[in-house]
DOLO-847134 format. One record per residue (C-alpha): residue in three letters; y, z, x; residue number from 1. Coordinates in Angstrom, 1 decimal, padded with zeros to 4 digits, always signed. Each point is the difference from the previous one (the first is absolute). Last residue first. Layout:
> type;Y;Z;X;seq
> ALA;Y;Z;X;NUM;
...
This chain:
> type;Y;Z;X;seq
> ARG;+010.2;-011.5;-005.6;165;
> PRO;-001.9;+003.3;+000.1;164;
> LEU;-001.0;+001.1;+003.5;163;
> THR;-003.7;-000.3;+000.8;162;
> GLU;+000.4;-003.0;+002.3;161;
> ARG;+002.7;+001.8;+002.0;160;
> ARG;-002.4;+002.9;+000.7;159;
> ALA;-002.6;-002.4;+001.5;158;
> LEU;+002.7;-001.7;+002.1;157;
> VAL;+001.2;+003.3;+001.4;156;
> ARG;-003.5;+001.1;+000.7;155;
> ARG;-000.9;-003.2;+001.8;154;
> LEU;+003.2;+000.1;+002.0;153;
> MET;-000.9;+003.6;+001.1;152;
> LEU;-003.5;-001.1;+001.0;151;
> LEU;+001.5;-003.0;+001.9;150;
> GLY;+002.4;+002.3;+001.9;149;
> LEU;-002.8;+002.5;+000.8;148;
> ILE;-002.0;-003.0;+001.4;147;
> ALA;+003.0;-001.0;+002.1;146;
> PHE;+000.3;+003.6;+001.2;145;
> GLY;-003.6;+000.0;+001.1;144;
> LEU;+000.4;-003.3;+001.8;143;
> SER;+003.0;+001.3;+001.9;142;
> SER;-002.1;+003.1;+000.8;141;
> ALA;-002.8;-002.1;+001.4;140;
> VAL;+002.4;-002.2;+002.1;139;
> ARG;+002.0;+003.0;+001.3;138;
> VAL;-003.2;+001.9;+000.9;137;
> VAL;-001.6;-003.0;+001.6;136;
> GLY;+002.9;-000.7;+002.4;135;
> THR;+003.2;+002.1;+000.0;134;
> GLU;+001.1;+003.3;-001.4;133;
> PHE;+003.5;+001.4;-000.4;132;
> VAL;+001.2;-002.3;-002.8;131;
> VAL;-003.2;-000.8;-001.8;130;
> THR;-002.1;+003.1;+000.2;129;
> ALA;+002.4;+002.9;+000.4;128;
> MET;+002.9;-001.5;-001.9;127;
> LEU;-002.1;-001.2;-002.9;126;
> VAL;-001.9;+003.3;-000.1;125;
> ILE;+003.2;+002.0;-000.1;124;
> GLY;+001.7;-002.2;-002.6;123;
> THR;-003.1;+000.1;-002.2;122;
> THR;-000.2;+003.7;+000.3;121;
> PHE;+003.6;+000.5;-001.1;120;
> ALA;-000.3;-002.5;-002.9;119;
> TYR;-003.3;+001.5;-001.3;118;
> ILE;+001.4;+003.5;+000.3;117;
> LEU;+003.2;-000.9;-001.8;116;
> TRP;-001.8;-002.0;-002.7;115;
> ASP;-002.4;+002.9;-000.8;114;
> ILE;+002.9;+002.5;+000.1;113;
> VAL;+001.9;-002.2;-002.5;112;
> ARG;-003.1;-000.5;-002.2;111;
> ASN;-000.5;+003.7;-000.5;110;
> TRP;-002.8;+001.7;+001.8;109;
> THR;-003.5;+000.6;-001.1;108;
> GLY;-002.6;+002.6;+000.9;107;
> GLY;-003.7;-000.8;+000.0;106;
> SER;-000.7;+001.9;+003.2;105;
> THR;-000.4;-003.3;+001.9;104;
> LEU;+003.5;-001.1;-000.9;103;
> ARG;+001.7;+003.3;+001.0;102;
> ILE;-001.9;-000.1;+003.3;101;
> SER;+001.1;-003.5;+000.5;100;
> TYR;+003.7;+000.8;-000.6;99;
> LEU;-000.2;+002.9;+002.4;98;
> THR;-001.7;-002.1;+002.7;97;
> TRP;+002.3;-003.0;-000.3;96;
> ALA;+003.1;+002.2;+000.0;95;
> SER;-001.2;+001.9;+003.0;94;
> ALA;-001.1;-003.1;+002.0;93;
> PHE;+003.2;-001.8;-000.7;92;
> CYS;+002.2;+003.0;+000.7;91;
> PHE;-001.8;+000.6;+003.3;90;
> ASN;+000.3;-003.7;+000.9;89;
> VAL;+003.7;+000.1;-000.8;88;
> TYR;+000.3;+002.9;+002.3;87;
> VAL;-001.5;-001.9;+002.9;86;
> GLY;+002.2;-003.0;-000.9;85;
> TRP;+003.0;+002.2;+000.8;84;
> ALA;-000.3;-001.1;+003.6;83;
> ALA;+002.4;-002.9;-000.3;82;
> ARG;+001.0;-002.3;+002.8;81;
> ILE;+001.2;-003.0;-001.9;80;
> GLY;-000.8;-003.5;+001.3;79;
> THR;-002.5;-000.4;-002.9;78;
> VAL;-003.4;-000.5;+001.7;77;
> ARG;+000.5;+001.2;+003.5;76;
> GLU;+002.6;+002.7;-001.0;75;
> SER;-002.4;+001.3;-002.7;74;
> GLU;-002.8;+000.2;+002.6;73;
> GLU;+002.2;+001.8;+002.5;72;
> ALA;+001.2;+002.5;-002.7;71;
> THR;-003.6;+000.6;-001.1;70;
> ALA;-001.2;+000.6;+003.5;69;
> LEU;+002.9;+002.4;+000.7;68;
> LEU;-000.6;+002.0;-003.3;67;
> ALA;-003.7;+000.3;+000.6;66;
> GLU;+000.6;+001.1;+003.6;65;
> THR;+002.4;+002.6;-001.2;64;
> HIS;-002.5;+001.2;-002.6;63;
> SER;-002.5;+000.6;+002.8;62;
> TRP;-003.6;+000.6;-001.0;61;
> HIS;-001.1;-002.4;+002.8;60;
> TYR;+002.0;-002.8;-001.5;59;
> ALA;-002.7;-002.8;-000.1;58;
> ILE;-003.2;+002.0;-000.4;57;
> ALA;+000.8;+003.2;-001.9;56;
> TYR;+003.2;-001.0;-001.8;55;
> SER;-001.4;-003.4;-000.8;54;
> GLY;-003.3;+001.5;-001.2;53;
> LEU;+001.9;+002.4;-002.2;52;
> ILE;+002.1;-002.8;-001.5;51;
> HIS;-003.1;-002.2;-000.5;50;
> LEU;-001.9;+002.8;-001.6;49;
> TRP;+002.9;+000.6;-002.3;48;
> MET;-000.1;-003.7;-001.0;47;
> ALA;-003.7;+000.3;-000.6;46;
> LEU;+000.8;+002.8;-002.6;45;
> SER;+002.5;-002.3;-001.7;44;
> GLY;-002.4;-002.9;+000.0;43;
> LEU;-002.8;+002.1;-001.5;42;
> LEU;+002.4;+001.3;-002.7;41;
> TRP;+001.2;-003.5;-000.6;40;
> SER;-003.5;-001.3;-000.4;39;
> TRP;-000.8;+002.8;-002.4;38;
> ALA;+002.9;-000.5;-002.3;37;
> PHE;+000.0;-003.8;-000.2;36;
> ILE;-003.8;-000.2;-000.3;35;
> ARG;+000.1;+002.6;-002.7;34;
> ALA;+002.8;-001.9;-001.9;33;
> ALA;-001.9;-003.2;+000.3;32;
> LYS;-003.1;+001.6;-001.4;31;
> ASN;+001.9;+001.6;-002.8;30;
> GLY;+001.4;-003.3;-001.3;29;
> ASP;+002.6;-002.6;+000.8;28;
> PHE;+000.5;-002.0;+003.1;27;
> PHE;+003.2;-000.4;+002.0;26;
> GLN;-000.1;+003.5;+001.4;25;
> ALA;-003.3;-000.8;+001.7;24;
> ALA;+001.9;-002.3;+002.4;23;
> ALA;+002.1;+002.9;+001.3;22;
> GLY;-003.1;+002.1;+000.3;21;
> VAL;-001.8;-002.6;+002.0;20;
> PHE;+003.1;-000.7;+002.1;19;
> TRP;+000.5;+003.7;+000.8;18;
> ALA;-003.7;+000.4;+000.8;17;
> VAL;+000.1;-002.9;+002.5;16;
> THR;+003.1;+001.5;+001.7;15;
> ALA;-001.4;+003.5;+000.2;14;
> VAL;-003.4;-001.2;+001.4;13;
> TRP;+001.9;-002.1;+002.6;12;
> VAL;+002.1;+003.0;+000.8;11;
> PRO;-003.0;+002.2;+000.5;10;
> ILE;-001.9;-002.6;+002.1;9;
> LEU;+003.0;-000.5;+002.3;8;
> ILE;+001.0;+003.6;+001.0;7;
> GLY;-002.9;+002.3;+000.7;6;
> ILE;-003.0;-002.4;+000.2;5;
> LEU;+001.7;-003.0;+001.7;4;
> GLN;+002.3;+002.2;+002.2;3;
> ASN;-003.0;+002.1;+001.1;2;
> MET;-001.9;-003.1;+001.0;1;
């Protein structure tokens, strides 16, 4: 029960919030921008709860245990024993949170930073939910990425129609 509440629910909330925010970016208007910003802030904070819950419940507040478990999981999935995924998760949660705070405070970034944050978080979410996960999480996330792909295609086609010929 502790694992469900402390580890799994926060990461599920973070994942859903990431997909909601990512999808909101493909719509115009203030409402879509607010949904994007606030869902990403919620998701990033839920990600920190997941990290804290993992450290408390799964790793018994041992960074060494976290590194060992990450290395074993990485080796199981990729064949490469790499513990640095722990640090990637810290970077992911930090970048996502700082970006989201900036968005919710009405601040803006330039398009390069927007693109870099989106690409980085997309890569992490894809790896975490499709490559490293199985079952329902993999299927639901694959569907989420397919929907994002269709939204991106719709936007590209809409822009193409407005170009002068």
